[in-house]
C-alpha positions as CSV (number, residue, x, y, z in Angstrom):
1,M,-112.3,-173.4,93.8
2,L,-108.8,-172.0,94.0
3,A,-107.4,-175.3,95.4
4,L,-108.9,-177.2,92.4
5,Q,-107.6,-174.3,90.1
6,A,-103.9,-175.4,91.1
7,L,-104.4,-178.7,89.7
8,D,-102.4,-179.1,86.4
9,D,-105.6,-180.0,84.5
10,A,-107.8,-177.7,85.9
11,P,-110.7,-176.4,84.0
12,R,-110.6,-172.9,82.8
13,Y,-112.4,-172.7,79.2
14,L,-114.9,-170.2,80.6
15,M,-112.9,-167.7,82.1
16,A,-110.8,-167.8,78.9
17,D,-113.5,-167.1,76.7
18,M,-114.7,-164.2,78.8
19,V,-111.1,-162.8,79.1
20,E,-110.6,-163.3,75.4
21,D,-114.1,-161.6,74.5
22,V,-113.4,-158.5,76.6
23,L,-110.0,-158.3,74.7
24,D,-111.7,-158.4,71.4
25,R,-114.2,-155.7,72.7
26,L,-111.6,-153.3,73.4
27,S,-109.8,-153.6,70.4
28,F,-112.8,-153.1,68.3
29,L,-113.8,-150.0,70.4
30,R,-110.1,-149.0,70.3
31,V,-110.1,-148.3,74.1
32,V,-106.9,-148.1,75.9
33,P,-107.6,-147.6,79.4
34,A,-105.1,-145.9,81.7
35,R,-106.3,-147.2,84.9
36,A,-108.6,-150.3,85.1
37,L,-110.0,-152.7,87.6
38,V,-110.7,-156.5,86.8
39,I,-112.9,-158.5,89.1
40,G,-113.2,-162.3,89.4
41,D,-110.5,-163.3,86.6
42,W,-108.7,-165.7,89.0
43,T,-106.5,-166.7,86.2
44,G,-104.7,-163.0,86.3
45,T,-105.0,-163.0,82.2
46,L,-107.0,-160.1,81.5
47,A,-104.8,-157.8,84.3
48,A,-101.6,-158.9,82.8
49,A,-102.9,-158.0,79.2
50,L,-104.1,-154.5,80.1
51,G,-101.1,-153.6,81.8
52,P,-99.3,-152.1,84.8
53,G,-102.2,-149.8,85.6
54,T,-104.6,-152.6,86.3
55,A,-106.0,-153.5,89.6
56,Q,-107.6,-156.8,90.6
57,A,-110.4,-157.8,93.1
58,E,-111.6,-161.3,93.9
59,P,-114.9,-161.9,95.9
60,A,-113.6,-165.4,96.8
61,E,-110.9,-163.1,99.0
62,G,-113.6,-160.8,100.5
63,F,-114.5,-158.0,97.9
64,D,-118.0,-157.5,97.9
65,E,-119.6,-156.0,94.6
66,E,-122.8,-155.6,96.6
67,R,-121.5,-152.7,98.5
68,P,-119.9,-149.2,97.5
69,F,-116.2,-149.9,96.2
70,P,-113.5,-148.4,98.4
71,F,-111.9,-147.0,95.3
72,S,-113.0,-145.2,92.2
73,G,-112.1,-143.4,89.2
74,F,-111.4,-146.3,86.6
75,D,-111.5,-145.9,83.0
76,L,-112.5,-149.8,82.6
77,I,-114.2,-152.2,85.0
78,A,-114.3,-155.8,84.0
79,S,-116.3,-157.9,86.1
80,L,-116.0,-161.7,85.1
81,G,-118.1,-164.7,86.2
82,T,-119.4,-163.1,89.4
83,L,-122.6,-161.1,89.0
84,D,-124.8,-163.9,88.3
85,T,-124.6,-165.1,92.0
86,V,-125.4,-161.7,93.6
87,N,-128.3,-161.0,95.7
88,D,-128.7,-157.7,94.3
89,L,-127.7,-157.0,90.9
90,P,-129.3,-153.9,90.5
91,G,-127.1,-152.4,93.3
92,S,-124.1,-154.3,92.1
93,L,-124.1,-152.6,88.7
94,I,-124.9,-149.0,90.5
95,H,-121.5,-149.7,92.5
96,L,-119.8,-150.4,89.4
97,R,-121.0,-147.5,87.7
98,G,-120.0,-145.4,90.6
99,A,-116.1,-146.8,90.4
100,L,-115.9,-145.5,87.1
101,A,-114.5,-142.1,86.0
102,P,-116.5,-140.1,83.6
103,G,-116.3,-141.7,80.5
104,G,-115.8,-145.2,81.6
105,L,-116.7,-148.3,80.5
106,M,-118.0,-151.3,82.3
107,I,-118.1,-154.8,80.9
108,A,-119.6,-157.7,82.8
109,S,-119.7,-161.2,81.8
110,F,-121.3,-164.3,83.4
111,P,-123.3,-167.6,82.5
112,G,-126.9,-166.4,81.7
113,A,-130.3,-167.9,81.2
114,G,-130.2,-170.8,78.7
115,S,-127.1,-172.3,80.5
116,L,-126.7,-175.8,81.3
117,P,-129.9,-177.6,79.7
118,R,-128.2,-181.1,79.8
119,L,-127.7,-180.9,83.5
120,R,-131.3,-179.3,84.3
121,A,-132.7,-182.0,82.4
122,A,-130.5,-184.8,84.1
123,M,-131.7,-183.2,87.5
124,L,-135.2,-183.1,86.5
125,A,-134.9,-186.6,85.6
126,G,-133.3,-187.7,88.8
127,D,-135.6,-185.7,91.1
128,G,-138.7,-187.4,89.4
129,D,-141.9,-186.1,90.8
130,R,-140.4,-183.8,93.3
131,P,-137.9,-181.5,91.7
132,A,-135.7,-179.7,93.7
133,P,-133.7,-176.0,93.3
134,R,-130.4,-177.5,91.8
135,I,-129.5,-174.3,90.0
136,H,-129.4,-170.6,91.1
137,P,-131.5,-168.3,89.0
138,Q,-130.2,-166.7,85.9
139,V,-130.3,-163.3,83.8
140,D,-131.4,-163.2,80.2
141,V,-130.7,-160.7,77.6
142,R,-133.8,-158.8,78.0
143,A,-133.6,-158.5,81.9
144,G,-130.0,-157.6,81.4
145,G,-130.9,-154.6,79.2
146,Q,-133.3,-153.4,81.6
147,L,-130.6,-153.7,84.7
148,L,-128.3,-151.6,82.8
149,Q,-130.8,-148.7,81.9
150,R,-131.9,-148.7,85.8
151,A,-128.3,-148.4,86.8
152,G,-127.9,-145.3,84.7
153,F,-125.4,-146.6,82.0
154,A,-125.3,-144.9,78.8
155,D,-125.2,-146.7,75.5
156,P,-126.0,-150.0,76.9
157,V,-125.2,-153.1,74.9
158,I,-126.5,-156.4,75.8
159,D,-125.5,-159.8,74.2
160,S,-125.1,-163.5,74.6
161,R,-123.0,-165.9,72.9
162,P,-122.9,-170.1,73.3
163,L,-120.0,-172.0,74.4
164,A,-120.3,-175.6,73.8
165,V,-118.3,-178.1,76.1
166,S,-118.6,-182.2,75.5
167,F,-118.2,-184.3,78.6
168,R,-118.0,-188.1,79.2
169,S,-119.9,-188.3,82.1
170,L,-122.5,-186.1,84.4
171,D,-119.6,-186.3,87.0
172,R,-117.0,-184.6,85.0
173,L,-119.4,-181.8,84.1
174,V,-120.3,-181.5,87.7
175,G,-116.4,-181.6,88.7
176,D,-115.9,-178.7,86.0
177,L,-118.4,-176.6,87.4
178,R,-117.1,-176.9,90.9
179,A,-113.3,-176.2,89.7
180,Q,-114.9,-172.8,88.0
181,G,-116.8,-171.6,91.1
182,L,-120.0,-172.3,89.3
183,S,-121.8,-174.8,91.6
184,N,-125.4,-174.0,93.4
185,V,-124.8,-171.1,95.4
186,L,-128.4,-170.8,96.7
187,A,-128.8,-170.5,100.5
188,R,-131.4,-173.5,100.3
189,P,-130.2,-175.9,97.8
190,G,-132.1,-179.2,97.3
191,P,-131.1,-182.3,99.2
192,P,-128.6,-184.6,98.0
193,L,-129.4,-187.2,95.4
194,T,-130.2,-190.6,96.6
195,K,-128.2,-193.3,95.0
196,A,-131.2,-194.3,92.9
197,A,-132.0,-190.4,91.9
198,L,-128.2,-189.9,90.7
199,A,-128.4,-193.0,88.9
200,R,-131.4,-191.9,86.9
201,A,-129.6,-188.3,86.2
202,N,-126.4,-189.9,85.0
203,A,-128.6,-192.2,82.6
204,A,-130.5,-189.4,81.3
205,F,-127.2,-187.2,80.7
206,A,-125.4,-190.0,79.1
207,A,-128.9,-190.8,76.8
208,A,-128.5,-187.0,75.6
209,G,-125.2,-187.5,74.0
210,E,-123.8,-190.0,71.6
211,D,-120.5,-191.8,71.1
212,G,-119.8,-191.9,74.8
213,R,-119.9,-187.8,75.1
214,T,-122.5,-185.4,75.9
215,T,-122.6,-181.8,74.7
216,E,-123.4,-179.0,77.7
217,S,-123.9,-175.3,76.4
218,F,-123.3,-172.4,78.5
219,E,-124.9,-169.2,77.3
220,I,-122.3,-166.2,78.2
221,L,-124.2,-163.2,78.9
222,T,-122.5,-159.9,78.4
223,L,-123.4,-156.4,79.6
224,S,-121.6,-153.2,78.6
225,G,-122.1,-149.4,79.1
226,W,-120.6,-146.3,79.8
227,K,-120.5,-143.5,82.7
228,R,-121.1,-139.9,80.9
């Protein structure tokens, strides 16, 4: 993913949307963290906006959100685009809370349930009578609220928002997903599509659009809570 992001025309719209949303929330809450941790923002935009007291961690470079953090005492932790792919989401939220200082705020954003309906339909059309696992399981708003409560966060807030992006082809959508680290992470993904199956998937994706473009939707789920 990082190599693909080095290209001049690399897609960054999902991360840009999440970064903008975090900054909007902080301005609304009037939170100015003295010490912050940003996880998963490979663009570095959020850390730069938060200032010199901000640390960064990147799962792609070995940081593990499923283990106790080697540092703590943060006024703010923002986790962007990572928690939908962990095996132990309740445990990861507990570790996030543990790394906060008393009174600290956690904000986590990632693609949630309801994302990629056009891609799902195209894959089903391609697979036919024998559908294969093509997209990893995703979290919905209701489950997100239960997870925050289970992890011990105070004043939990859960919401989702759509992000619509249009594509000229299924290949371009898949390329964008790969470039943003959003491809299938299942330990046992389905087998590669045959040429005939891929042709059916491409046709289904194109048929879902008009004027040569198909609009896909991402549902961005945001979980936030405080450590009291």
